[in-house]
FIMI-229668 format. One line per field, with one value per residue (C-alpha): residue number from 1; chain; x, y, z. Coordinates in Angstrom, 3 decimals. Layout:
num <- NUM, ...
chaine <- A, ...
x <- X, ...
y <- Y, ...
z <- Z, ...
END
This chain:
num <- 1, 2, 3, 4, 5, 6, 7, 8, 9, 10, 11, 12, 13, 14, 15, 16, 17, 18, 19, 20, 21, 22, 23, 24, 25, 26, 27, 28, 29, 30, 31, 32, 33, 34, 35, 36, 37, 38, 39, 40, 41, 42, 43, 44, 45, 46, 47, 48, 49, 50, 51, 52, 53, 54, 55, 56, 57, 58, 59, 60, 61, 62, 63, 64, 65, 66, 67, 68, 69, 70, 71, 72, 73, 74, 75, 76, 77, 78, 79, 80, 81, 82, 83, 84, 85, 86, 87, 88, 89, 90, 91, 92, 93, 94, 95, 96, 97, 98, 99, 100, 101, 102, 103, 104, 105, 106, 107, 108, 109, 110, 111, 112, 113, 114, 115, 116, 117, 118, 119, 120, 121, 122, 123, 124, 125, 126, 127, 128, 129, 130, 131, 132, 133, 134, 135, 136, 137, 138, 139, 140, 141, 142, 143, 144, 145, 146, 147, 148, 149, 150, 151, 152, 153, 154, 155, 156, 157, 158, 159, 160, 161, 162, 163, 164, 165, 166, 167, 168, 169, 170, 171, 172, 173, 174, 175, 176, 177, 178, 179, 180, 181, 182, 183, 184, 185, 186, 187, 188, 189, 190, 191, 192, 193, 194, 195, 196, 197, 198
chaine <- A, A, A, A, A, A, A, A, A, A, A, A, A, A, A, A, A, A, A, A, A, A, A, A, A, A, A, A, A, A, A, A, A, A, A, A, A, A, A, A, A, A, A, A, A, A, A, A, A, A, A, A, A, A, A, A, A, A, A, A, A, A, A, A, A, A, A, A, A, A, A, A, A, A, A, A, A, A, A, A, A, A, A, A, A, A, A, A, A, A, A, A, A, A, A, A, A, A, A, A, A, A, A, A, A, A, A, A, A, A, A, A, A, A, A, A, A, A, A, A, A, A, A, A, A, A, A, A, A, A, A, A, A, A, A, A, A, A, A, A, A, A, A, A, A, A, A, A, A, A, A, A, A, A, A, A, A, A, A, A, A, A, A, A, A, A, A, A, A, A, A, A, A, A, A, A, A, A, A, A, A, A, A, A, A, A, A, A, A, A, A, A, A, A, A, A, A, A
x <- -2.741, -1.527, 1.311, 1.622, 4.796, 4.259, 7.408, 7.916, 6.981, 3.505, 3.262, 3.234, 0.892, -1.321, -0.804, -0.849, -4.801, -5.882, -4.809, -6.300, -9.661, -9.230, -9.385, -8.053, -6.685, -9.908, -12.190, -12.875, -12.119, -14.352, -12.825, -15.120, -13.794, -16.207, -13.805, -12.699, -11.413, -13.138, -13.155, -15.549, -17.675, -20.397, -17.861, -19.185, -21.979, -24.003, -22.415, -26.442, -26.508, -22.679, -24.028, -27.449, -25.862, -23.062, -25.726, -27.487, -24.725, -24.457, -27.831, -27.409, -24.164, -24.884, -21.722, -21.814, -19.476, -16.938, -16.980, -15.607, -15.709, -13.268, -13.791, -11.260, -10.348, -7.567, -7.656, -9.067, -12.935, -12.585, -11.475, -14.810, -17.291, -15.691, -16.762, -19.917, -20.101, -19.213, -20.976, -24.507, -22.979, -22.248, -25.670, -26.488, -24.057, -22.209, -18.320, -16.467, -12.855, -11.797, -8.260, -5.864, -6.516, -4.070, -0.988, -0.732, -1.025, 1.294, -0.493, -3.973, -2.128, -1.429, -5.101, -5.961, -3.318, -5.156, -8.975, -9.977, -11.845, -13.117, -16.353, -15.470, -16.720, -14.884, -11.602, -8.182, -9.186, -10.914, -7.486, -5.638, -7.775, -7.330, -3.321, -3.143, -5.835, -8.395, -11.872, -13.930, -17.359, -17.074, -20.215, -20.234, -22.283, -20.592, -17.645, -17.386, -17.512, -16.322, -12.922, -12.264, -11.256, -11.624, -9.389, -12.133, -12.287, -15.569, -18.333, -19.575, -22.754, -24.366, -26.445, -30.337, -29.597, -29.344, -27.409, -24.856, -21.809, -21.341, -18.103, -19.824, -18.127, -21.240, -25.078, -28.596, -30.490, -32.217, -31.569, -28.051, -26.720, -25.361, -28.686, -29.992, -28.271, -29.623, -29.040, -30.644, -28.309, -25.244, -25.585, -26.065, -23.054, -21.259, -22.516, -21.913, -17.890, -17.114, -19.261, -16.673, -13.415, -14.881
y <- 28.190, 30.418, 29.931, 31.340, 30.811, 32.092, 33.501, 31.920, 35.045, 34.896, 31.341, 32.409, 35.488, 32.166, 30.356, 33.429, 34.095, 30.504, 30.549, 34.115, 32.684, 29.559, 27.123, 23.412, 21.655, 19.753, 22.575, 25.135, 28.110, 30.307, 33.422, 35.631, 38.218, 41.135, 44.005, 44.905, 47.921, 50.929, 51.006, 48.423, 48.657, 46.656, 43.391, 43.510, 43.293, 45.429, 44.900, 43.685, 41.235, 40.136, 39.654, 38.087, 35.283, 34.290, 33.986, 32.081, 29.921, 29.655, 27.931, 25.515, 23.994, 20.819, 20.940, 24.810, 23.578, 22.628, 25.927, 29.528, 32.702, 35.245, 38.578, 38.960, 42.570, 44.331, 48.322, 51.233, 50.991, 47.153, 48.063, 49.700, 47.978, 44.676, 46.209, 46.767, 43.394, 41.746, 43.748, 42.050, 38.913, 38.641, 39.527, 36.438, 34.648, 33.396, 33.074, 35.456, 36.812, 40.356, 39.654, 42.748, 45.067, 47.539, 44.984, 45.369, 43.059, 40.096, 40.560, 40.067, 37.078, 35.217, 35.707, 33.930, 31.335, 30.748, 29.782, 26.128, 27.829, 31.155, 32.991, 35.819, 37.768, 38.060, 40.247, 39.771, 37.347, 35.134, 35.181, 34.506, 31.578, 29.918, 30.458, 28.960, 25.622, 26.800, 25.796, 28.823, 29.808, 32.588, 35.168, 36.678, 39.728, 42.236, 40.117, 37.223, 34.071, 31.973, 33.763, 32.343, 28.739, 27.614, 24.215, 22.006, 23.167, 25.577, 26.446, 29.867, 31.576, 33.994, 36.632, 36.337, 39.281, 39.333, 41.898, 40.091, 40.351, 44.380, 45.522, 48.628, 51.025, 52.318, 51.369, 53.031, 50.276, 51.146, 47.696, 46.129, 42.957, 42.130, 41.887, 39.226, 36.800, 33.417, 33.669, 30.152, 28.808, 30.425, 29.566, 26.266, 26.268, 27.389, 24.921, 22.282, 22.718, 23.411, 20.295, 18.323, 19.922, 19.001
z <- -6.696, -4.113, -2.040, 1.061, 3.277, 7.182, 9.211, 12.799, 14.148, 12.129, 13.458, 17.288, 16.344, 15.146, 18.423, 20.624, 18.970, 19.325, 22.924, 23.518, 22.876, 25.101, 22.477, 22.642, 20.041, 19.178, 18.720, 15.958, 15.317, 12.657, 11.459, 10.302, 7.515, 7.915, 6.092, 2.358, 0.232, 0.703, -3.156, -3.152, -0.183, -1.559, -0.363, 3.060, 4.807, 7.376, 10.706, 11.964, 8.904, 10.019, 13.553, 12.454, 10.301, 12.769, 15.626, 12.744, 12.153, 15.775, 16.475, 13.741, 14.608, 16.676, 18.181, 20.467, 22.831, 20.131, 18.365, 18.480, 16.383, 15.627, 13.714, 11.566, 10.052, 8.368, 9.314, 11.570, 9.860, 10.730, 14.379, 15.238, 12.626, 14.928, 17.945, 16.677, 15.809, 18.844, 21.013, 18.806, 19.280, 22.674, 23.311, 21.950, 24.619, 20.816, 22.087, 19.540, 19.736, 17.921, 16.191, 15.740, 13.175, 13.641, 13.066, 9.075, 6.695, 8.201, 11.371, 9.816, 8.157, 10.958, 12.477, 9.681, 9.873, 13.666, 12.125, 10.910, 8.493, 7.240, 6.162, 3.688, 0.772, -2.368, -0.689, 1.062, 3.610, 1.318, -0.606, 1.954, 3.559, 0.398, 0.258, 3.691, 2.633, 4.595, 4.121, 3.121, 2.918, 0.331, -0.562, -3.855, -4.766, -7.055, -8.169, -10.059, -8.462, -11.449, -11.169, -7.726, -7.301, -3.591, -4.594, -3.260, -0.001, 0.572, -0.357, -3.091, -2.106, -4.245, -3.716, -5.440, -8.117, -11.381, -11.898, -10.510, -11.199, -11.658, -10.062, -9.558, -6.575, -6.200, -6.909, -7.054, -5.902, -2.820, -1.686, -2.237, -3.249, -0.222, 1.171, -1.227, 0.318, 0.559, 4.407, 5.602, 3.073, 4.324, 7.967, 6.969, 5.016, 7.806, 10.613, 7.338, 7.239, 10.875, 11.927, 9.301, 11.106, 14.378
END
């Protein structure tokens, strides 16, 4: 099992992230990890698909008043992507917050700690969430879902492709594995875990 220990400063950052969203202690903050390493670009959705999935998850929530979303990211590329995603999501009147992307690894860890649950591909944000014992909805395309243990605190969603897992850094297929996700099942999984927390 992962062991993640936060410093006092990181705990303060996490509290600040929650305060900025305006959430009360009884409300749920869903962290959405939007990025990944450029080495494996197929571990992330397009900005449009991410926004669509957040909006779909929101529509499935029975208690919309008790849930907000936070876009998690870890670098300059994520900063721009998260602006695009937030713009689309906000236009659908879904409450969303962008966490800092340029503060470094430990600042990003604090943002994950601020969340009550995390949605992520198989990237660092997922492993941070697992280490912090957060409930997760983890999606898998190019990587092996069997290698990741969520320790009974999450749901794994798998791409509907026969070539998964492939670990390819580039792919000749016109439609990539991350475009073959069971979108409805994933949105339902997010809503189910959030509802269980509320």
